[in-house]
C-alpha positions as CSV (number, residue, x, y, z in Angstrom):
1,M,0.0,0.0,0.0
2,S,1.1,3.6,-0.5
3,P,1.9,5.9,2.4
4,H,-1.4,7.7,1.8
5,T,-3.4,4.4,2.0
6,W,-1.6,3.5,5.2
7,A,-2.6,6.9,6.6
8,A,-6.3,6.4,5.9
9,T,-6.2,2.9,7.5
10,A,-4.5,4.2,10.6
11,T,-7.1,6.9,10.8
12,I,-9.9,4.4,10.8
13,T,-8.1,2.5,13.6
14,A,-7.5,5.7,15.5
15,L,-11.2,6.7,15.3
16,A,-12.5,3.2,16.2
17,G,-14.0,3.0,19.7
18,L,-15.0,6.6,19.9
19,S,-18.4,7.4,21.5
20,G,-21.0,8.7,19.1
21,V,-21.2,8.5,15.3
22,V,-17.8,8.1,13.6
23,S,-17.6,9.3,10.0
24,A,-15.1,8.3,7.4
25,P,-11.4,9.1,7.9
26,A,-9.8,12.4,6.8
27,P,-10.1,12.4,3.0
28,D,-7.0,11.7,0.9
29,R,-6.9,15.4,0.0
30,Y,-5.5,16.1,3.5
31,H,-2.8,13.4,3.3
32,R,-1.9,14.2,-0.2
33,Q,-2.0,18.0,0.0
34,P,1.0,19.8,-1.5
35,I,3.2,21.7,0.9
36,T,4.3,25.2,-0.2
37,W,7.4,26.3,1.6
38,R,8.1,30.0,2.2
39,A,9.9,32.4,4.4
40,C,9.0,32.3,8.1
41,A,8.9,36.0,8.9
42,T,5.4,37.4,8.4
43,D,6.5,41.0,8.4
44,P,9.8,43.1,9.4
45,A,8.8,43.1,13.0
46,D,8.4,39.3,13.3
47,E,11.6,38.6,15.3
48,L,11.1,34.8,15.6
49,G,10.3,34.5,11.9
50,T,13.4,36.6,11.0
51,L,15.6,34.4,13.2
52,L,14.3,31.3,11.6
53,D,14.9,32.8,8.1
54,Q,18.4,33.8,9.0
55,A,19.1,30.2,10.1
56,G,17.8,28.8,6.7
57,V,14.5,27.5,8.0
58,Q,11.5,27.3,5.8
59,C,7.9,27.5,7.0
60,A,4.5,26.3,5.7
61,G,0.9,25.8,6.6
62,V,-0.9,22.4,6.5
63,T,-4.6,22.2,6.3
64,V,-6.4,19.7,8.7
65,P,-10.0,19.3,9.7
66,M,-11.0,20.9,13.0
67,D,-13.1,17.9,13.8
68,Y,-11.7,14.7,12.3
69,R,-15.2,13.1,12.7
70,R,-16.5,15.7,10.2
71,P,-13.6,16.0,7.7
72,A,-15.8,18.0,5.2
73,G,-16.4,20.7,7.8
74,R,-14.3,23.6,9.1
75,T,-10.6,23.4,8.5
76,I,-7.7,25.0,10.4
77,T,-4.1,25.6,9.6
78,I,-1.1,24.0,11.4
79,E,2.1,26.0,11.0
80,I,5.2,24.0,10.5
81,S,9.0,24.8,10.0
82,R,11.7,22.7,8.4
83,L,15.5,22.8,8.6
84,K,16.3,20.5,5.7
85,A,19.2,18.1,5.8
86,P,21.9,19.4,3.5
87,D,22.9,16.1,1.9
88,A,19.9,14.0,0.6
89,T,22.2,10.9,0.2
90,R,22.8,10.9,4.0
91,R,19.3,12.0,5.1
92,R,17.4,9.3,7.0
93,G,14.0,10.9,7.4
94,V,12.1,13.6,9.4
95,L,12.5,14.3,13.1
96,L,9.6,16.2,14.5
97,I,10.3,18.1,17.7
98,N,7.9,19.3,20.4
99,P,9.0,21.4,23.3
100,G,6.0,20.6,25.7
101,G,3.6,22.8,27.5
102,P,0.9,22.2,26.6
103,G,0.7,25.5,24.9
104,A,4.3,26.0,23.8
105,T,5.1,26.9,20.2
106,G,7.3,24.5,18.3
107,I,8.3,26.0,15.1
108,Q,11.6,27.4,16.7
109,Q,12.6,23.8,17.9
110,V,14.3,23.2,14.5
111,L,17.1,25.4,15.8
112,L,18.2,22.4,17.9
113,G,20.1,21.5,14.7
114,K,22.5,24.4,15.4
115,K,23.3,22.9,18.8
116,V,23.4,19.3,17.5
117,P,24.8,19.5,13.9
118,A,24.7,15.7,13.6
119,L,21.0,15.7,13.8
120,A,20.6,18.4,11.2
121,E,22.9,16.4,8.9
122,R,20.8,13.2,9.1
123,Y,17.3,14.5,9.5
124,D,15.0,17.1,8.1
125,L,14.2,18.8,11.4
126,V,10.5,19.8,11.6
127,G,8.7,22.0,14.2
128,M,5.1,22.5,14.6
129,D,2.9,24.9,16.5
130,P,0.2,22.6,17.7
131,R,-3.4,23.3,16.8
132,F,-4.8,26.5,18.4
133,V,-1.3,27.5,19.6
134,G,1.0,30.2,18.3
135,R,0.6,30.4,14.5
136,S,-1.8,27.5,14.2
137,T,-5.3,29.1,14.2
138,P,-4.8,30.1,17.8
139,I,-7.5,30.3,20.5
140,R,-6.8,33.6,22.3
141,C,-7.9,33.2,25.9
142,R,-8.6,36.7,27.2
143,W,-6.6,36.7,30.4
144,Q,-4.6,39.4,32.1
145,T,-2.1,36.7,33.4
146,D,0.2,34.2,31.8
147,T,-1.0,31.3,33.9
148,F,-3.9,30.0,36.0
149,L,-1.4,28.5,38.4
150,R,-1.8,30.0,41.9
151,S,-1.5,28.6,45.3
152,A,-4.8,28.3,47.3
153,G,-3.1,30.1,50.1
154,P,-3.5,29.8,53.9
155,D,-7.3,29.6,54.4
156,R,-10.8,29.5,53.0
157,R,-10.8,33.1,51.9
158,S,-7.8,32.8,49.8
159,F,-9.0,29.5,48.3
160,D,-12.3,31.2,47.3
161,A,-10.4,33.9,45.6
162,G,-8.7,31.3,43.5
163,V,-12.0,29.7,42.6
164,A,-13.3,33.1,41.4
165,L,-10.1,33.6,39.3
166,A,-10.4,30.1,37.7
167,R,-14.0,30.8,36.8
168,R,-13.2,34.1,35.2
169,L,-10.3,32.5,33.2
170,A,-12.5,29.8,31.9
171,E,-14.9,32.5,30.7
172,G,-12.1,34.3,29.0
173,C,-11.3,31.3,26.9
174,A,-14.9,30.7,25.9
175,R,-15.3,34.3,24.7
176,D,-12.7,33.9,21.8
177,D,-13.9,30.9,19.7
178,R,-15.9,28.5,21.8
179,S,-16.7,26.3,18.8
180,A,-13.1,25.3,18.6
181,L,-12.6,24.3,22.3
182,P,-13.8,20.7,22.1
183,Y,-11.2,20.0,19.4
184,A,-8.0,21.2,21.1
185,S,-7.2,17.7,22.3
186,T,-3.9,15.9,22.2
187,R,-5.6,13.1,20.1
188,N,-6.4,15.6,17.4
189,T,-2.9,17.0,17.5
190,A,-1.5,13.5,17.0
191,R,-3.9,13.2,14.0
192,D,-2.4,16.4,12.7
193,M,1.1,15.0,13.1
194,D,0.1,12.1,10.9
195,V,-1.3,14.3,8.3
196,I,1.9,16.3,8.3
197,R,3.9,13.0,8.0
198,S,1.9,11.9,5.0
199,A,1.9,15.4,3.3
200,L,5.6,15.4,3.7
201,G,5.7,12.0,1.8
202,E,7.3,10.1,4.7
203,R,6.4,6.5,5.5
204,K,7.6,7.0,9.1
205,L,8.1,9.8,11.5
206,S,10.8,10.1,14.1
207,Y,10.0,12.3,17.2
208,L,11.6,14.1,20.0
209,G,9.2,15.4,22.7
210,Y,9.8,17.1,26.0
211,S,7.4,17.2,29.0
212,Y,3.8,17.4,27.7
213,G,5.4,16.5,24.4
214,T,6.0,13.0,25.9
215,Y,2.3,12.6,26.3
216,L,1.7,13.8,22.8
217,G,4.4,11.4,21.5
218,A,2.9,8.5,23.5
219,T,-0.5,9.3,22.1
220,Y,0.9,9.2,18.6
221,L,2.5,5.8,19.4
222,Q,-0.8,4.5,20.6
223,M,-2.8,5.8,17.6
224,F,-0.3,5.5,14.8
225,G,2.5,3.3,16.1
226,A,3.1,1.6,12.7
227,H,4.2,5.1,11.4
228,A,6.7,5.8,14.2
229,D,10.4,5.4,13.6
230,R,12.8,6.5,16.4
231,V,11.1,8.2,19.3
232,V,12.6,10.0,22.3
233,L,10.5,11.1,25.2
234,D,12.3,13.4,27.6
235,S,10.9,14.2,31.1
236,A,7.9,12.0,30.7
237,V,4.5,12.7,32.2
238,D,2.4,10.0,33.9
239,P,0.0,9.0,31.2
240,E,-2.7,8.1,33.8
241,T,-2.6,11.4,35.7
242,Y,-2.1,13.7,32.7
243,G,-4.9,16.3,32.5
244,P,-6.2,19.2,34.5
245,R,-4.8,17.7,37.7
246,L,-1.5,16.6,36.3
247,L,0.5,18.4,39.0
248,R,-1.5,17.0,41.9
249,H,1.3,14.7,43.2
250,N,4.3,17.0,42.6
251,A,4.7,18.5,46.1
252,P,7.3,15.9,47.3
253,A,9.5,16.4,44.2
254,L,9.2,20.2,44.4
255,E,10.2,20.1,48.1
256,A,13.2,18.0,47.3
257,A,14.3,20.4,44.6
258,L,13.8,23.3,46.9
259,R,16.0,21.7,49.6
260,R,18.6,21.1,47.0
261,W,18.6,24.7,46.0
262,A,18.5,25.8,49.7
263,A,21.7,23.7,50.4
264,W,23.5,25.4,47.4
265,V,22.4,28.8,48.8
266,A,23.4,28.0,52.3
267,G,26.9,27.4,51.1
268,R,26.9,31.0,49.7
269,D,25.5,32.9,52.7
270,G,28.0,35.7,52.4
271,E,26.8,36.4,48.8
272,Y,23.0,36.1,49.2
273,G,22.4,36.5,53.0
274,L,19.6,34.0,53.1
275,G,21.0,31.8,55.8
276,A,24.0,29.6,56.4
277,T,21.9,26.3,56.8
278,V,19.1,24.7,54.9
279,R,16.8,25.4,57.7
280,E,17.6,29.2,57.8
281,V,17.2,29.5,54.0
282,R,13.8,27.7,54.3
283,A,12.8,30.1,57.1
284,A,13.6,33.0,54.8
285,I,11.3,31.6,52.1
286,D,8.5,30.9,54.6
287,K,8.8,34.5,55.8
288,I,8.1,35.7,52.3
289,T,5.0,33.5,52.2
290,E,3.8,34.7,55.6
291,K,4.3,38.5,55.0
292,P,3.3,39.9,51.6
293,V,5.8,42.1,49.8
294,Q,5.0,44.7,47.2
295,V,7.3,44.7,44.1
296,N,6.6,47.2,41.4
297,G,3.0,47.5,42.3
298,H,2.4,43.8,42.5
299,W,1.7,42.0,45.8
300,V,3.8,38.8,46.3
301,D,2.0,36.7,48.9
302,A,1.1,33.1,49.8
303,S,-0.8,32.7,46.5
304,V,2.3,33.7,44.4
305,V,5.4,32.4,46.2
306,P,4.8,28.7,45.6
307,Y,4.2,29.2,41.9
308,W,7.3,31.5,41.7
309,L,9.4,28.8,43.2
310,F,7.9,26.1,41.0
311,A,8.7,28.2,37.8
312,R,12.2,28.7,39.0
313,L,13.1,25.2,39.9
314,Y,12.9,23.7,36.5
315,D,16.7,23.9,36.1
316,D,19.4,23.0,38.7
317,G,22.3,24.7,37.0
318,P,24.5,27.2,38.9
319,A,23.3,30.2,36.9
320,E,19.6,29.3,37.4
321,Y,20.2,28.7,41.1
322,A,22.0,32.1,41.4
323,A,19.1,33.9,39.6
324,L,16.6,32.4,42.0
325,A,18.8,33.3,45.0
326,K,19.0,37.0,43.8
327,E,15.2,37.1,43.4
328,A,14.7,35.7,46.9
329,A,17.2,38.2,48.4
330,A,15.1,40.9,46.8
331,L,11.8,39.6,48.2
332,T,13.4,39.5,51.6
333,G,14.3,43.2,51.3
334,R,18.1,42.7,51.0
335,T,18.6,43.9,47.5
336,P,16.6,45.7,44.7
337,P,14.5,43.4,42.5
338,P,16.4,42.1,39.5
339,A,14.9,42.4,36.0
340,S,14.1,38.7,35.9
341,L,11.7,39.1,38.9
342,L,10.1,42.1,37.5
343,E,9.5,40.4,34.2
344,F,8.1,37.3,36.0
345,L,5.6,39.3,38.0
346,D,4.5,41.5,35.1
347,G,3.7,38.3,33.2
348,L,1.8,36.8,36.1
349,F,-0.3,39.9,36.8
350,T,-0.7,41.5,33.3
351,G,-0.2,38.6,30.9
352,S,2.8,40.1,29.1
353,G,5.0,37.0,29.2
354,T,5.1,33.8,27.2
355,A,1.6,32.8,28.2
356,E,2.1,29.1,27.5
357,D,-0.4,28.1,30.1
358,R,-3.0,30.5,28.6
359,A,-2.5,28.7,25.2
360,G,-2.4,25.3,26.8
361,T,-5.4,25.4,29.1
362,P,-7.9,24.6,26.2
363,I,-5.7,21.4,25.5
364,L,-5.8,20.3,29.1
365,C,-9.5,20.8,29.4
366,A,-10.2,19.0,26.0
367,D,-8.2,16.0,27.0
368,R,-9.7,15.0,30.4
369,A,-12.6,16.4,32.4
370,A,-11.9,18.0,35.8
371,P,-14.0,17.7,38.9
372,T,-16.4,20.6,39.0
373,N,-17.1,20.9,42.7
374,P,-14.8,23.4,44.4
375,E,-15.2,21.5,47.8
376,L,-13.4,18.5,46.4
377,Y,-10.3,20.6,45.8
378,Y,-10.5,22.4,49.1
379,R,-10.9,19.1,51.0
380,D,-7.9,17.6,49.2
381,I,-5.8,20.6,50.0
382,Q,-6.7,20.5,53.7
383,R,-6.0,16.7,53.9
384,H,-2.5,17.3,52.7
385,R,-1.8,20.7,54.2
386,A,0.2,19.4,57.1
387,A,2.5,17.2,54.9
388,E,2.7,19.6,52.0
389,P,2.4,23.1,53.5
390,L,4.2,25.0,50.8
391,F,3.4,23.3,47.5
392,G,0.3,21.2,48.3
393,P,-2.0,24.3,48.1
394,L,-0.5,25.1,44.7
395,V,-0.5,21.6,43.0
396,R,-3.9,20.5,44.4
397,N,-5.7,23.8,43.6
398,I,-8.7,24.2,41.3
399,S,-8.1,25.1,37.6
400,P,-10.3,26.8,34.9
401,C,-11.2,23.2,33.6
402,A,-13.5,23.0,36.5
403,F,-15.7,25.6,34.9
404,W,-15.0,24.7,31.2
405,P,-18.1,25.2,29.0
406,D,-17.6,21.9,27.1
407,T,-16.7,18.4,28.1
408,P,-14.2,16.3,26.1
409,V,-15.6,14.8,22.9
410,E,-13.7,11.6,23.4
411,P,-12.0,9.7,26.2
412,A,-8.4,10.3,27.0
413,T,-6.0,8.0,25.4
414,R,-5.0,4.8,27.2
415,I,-1.3,4.3,26.7
416,A,-0.4,0.7,26.5
417,N,1.7,-0.6,23.5
418,A,5.1,-2.1,22.7
419,V,6.4,0.3,20.1
420,P,10.1,0.9,20.8
421,A,11.0,4.3,22.4
422,L,13.7,5.8,24.6
423,I,12.5,7.5,27.7
424,V,14.9,10.0,29.2
425,G,14.6,11.9,32.5
426,A,16.2,13.2,35.7
427,A,15.6,11.4,38.9
428,G,14.9,14.6,40.8
429,D,12.7,16.2,38.2
430,P,10.3,18.6,40.1
431,A,7.8,19.1,37.2
432,T,7.4,15.6,36.0
433,P,8.4,13.5,38.9
434,Y,10.3,10.2,38.4
435,A,7.4,8.0,39.6
436,G,5.4,9.4,36.7
437,Q,8.3,8.9,34.2
438,R,8.4,5.2,35.3
439,A,4.7,4.9,34.8
440,M,5.2,6.1,31.2
441,H,7.9,3.4,30.8
442,R,5.6,0.7,32.1
443,A,2.9,1.7,29.8
444,L,5.3,1.6,26.8
445,T,6.5,-2.0,27.2
446,G,8.9,-1.6,24.2
447,S,10.7,1.3,25.7
448,R,14.0,1.7,27.5
449,M,14.7,4.3,30.2
450,L,17.7,6.4,30.6
451,T,17.9,8.1,34.0
452,L,20.1,11.1,34.9
453,I,20.9,10.4,38.6
454,G,21.7,13.4,40.9
455,S,19.9,15.8,38.7
456,Y,16.9,18.0,39.8
457,R,16.0,19.5,36.5
458,H,13.2,19.3,33.9
459,G,14.4,18.5,30.5
460,V,17.7,16.5,30.0
461,Y,18.7,15.9,26.4
462,V,21.0,18.6,25.2
463,S,19.7,21.2,27.8
464,A,21.5,19.4,30.7
465,G,24.8,19.5,28.9
466,N,25.4,15.9,30.1
467,R,27.8,14.0,27.7
468,C,26.6,10.7,28.8
469,V,22.9,11.4,28.2
470,D,23.6,13.1,24.9
471,T,25.7,10.1,23.7
472,V,23.0,7.5,24.4
473,V,20.3,9.6,22.8
474,G,22.4,10.4,19.9
475,R,23.3,6.7,19.3
476,Y,19.6,5.9,19.2
477,L,18.5,8.9,16.9
478,L,21.5,8.6,14.6
479,D,22.4,4.9,14.5
480,G,19.2,3.2,15.9
481,V,20.9,1.7,18.9
482,L,18.3,1.5,21.6
483,P,19.8,0.3,25.0
484,K,19.3,-3.4,25.6
485,A,18.0,-2.6,29.1
486,D,17.3,0.4,31.3
487,T,20.4,2.4,32.1
488,S,21.6,5.5,33.8
489,C,24.0,8.4,33.8
490,T,25.1,10.7,36.7
491,V,25.6,14.5,36.7
492,S,29.4,14.0,36.5
493,S,29.5,10.9,34.2
494,A,31.0,10.6,30.8
495,R,29.7,7.2,30.1
496,P,26.4,5.4,30.8
497,A,26.2,3.0,33.7
498,P,25.8,-0.7,33.1
499,P,22.3,-1.7,32.0
500,G,19.9,-2.1,34.9
501,S,22.2,-0.3,37.4
502,E,19.5,2.5,38.1
503,Q,17.3,-0.1,39.7
């Protein structure tokens, strides 16, 4: 069969089992559509597009159905980018890269080829703004904040304020294009990926996904596994808990990452003045939580501090640790606020930042329904407040999905298959905790796991700068060598540990 016939067959399989009436698969016109490559910059003020153009990247739009059950209905455009392999004789296919989110734009991900030239030599690197994100027919939630994430704070009054905010944010998304909201799901993005694969003329698609991108990748494996080539899932989410409450069990991992940072800062008390012991540094953080501070007109209080820490603990490098220490010193009144803190707070209170959560909330809410009763969230927070005093009220708090105007049109994907994949992650990851990474590994029975031991960061391949990790991933993507068993690296290692040594 031709690649286009395979695509139609896979679409039938992917749509099987959905509730309600299922129409025919996406017509061949989607899978066979010509792709017209063009410059990426839309106008002289388009900084990202100009950067891509200067790097030799091409961009294009791919047409897909908004609702795959009704392929003759409304269509949307998915923006993609491509950094083409320079030598067709050495090219082995297409590598699609997704940075996570949900809600993160992806067309700039092809610039990874500048950091890893070997990848750019062997693959056409392809980026994609997922449906309704960035340049792909975006849903523009009307928020004056970058994110819905806030801590429930210390009491019922602060929790109720968060409930009111979540309700307003849900209404802000519904005011833009409510008709599109039910179709923002990861399953539909996976279908878009397969249309892109087919339109590119590729029999198979290799994939590198980070964070939420691991759930997208696993969903693609579940729906279109026969079309998957080499797949790397970095910092994997737990496929069973992914959805509006995906952070609910993150408090212990966040606390461990905070202790790690506190130990680093305690060793530099003369520089930052936050304390000479972990206990003293933690006490300084607790003081910020207990006594609100005004910075540039914004109040930093118990609803803000846990999210600020969460956002800053994604990376355990010295530069990132130092930046967090400088911000903490400013919040304790020791120093003026650095530009990074002012930028963070402006994004949080005005919506002037990257706003990935604003773009990603429709995806979360379309993937899995959230409990609608605020009392359920409040009781959950109260039950865990003693054990999780700082981060529990953040990760267990209510979200806009509790007030979403539509319910998911199809069930969440159950991940359970034996398609080969390499799962990579840090043992101390505060954003996608290691237990959830292991859950993804168990669900993908054909996968192998590479663990970076001693690291408390989110995102490992290339970004961690660990030669051991980069070597193992590179051997798989470039040479097809999947480790024979689970293995590990350490933050100071140059070679992988013997298979199975991370157990």
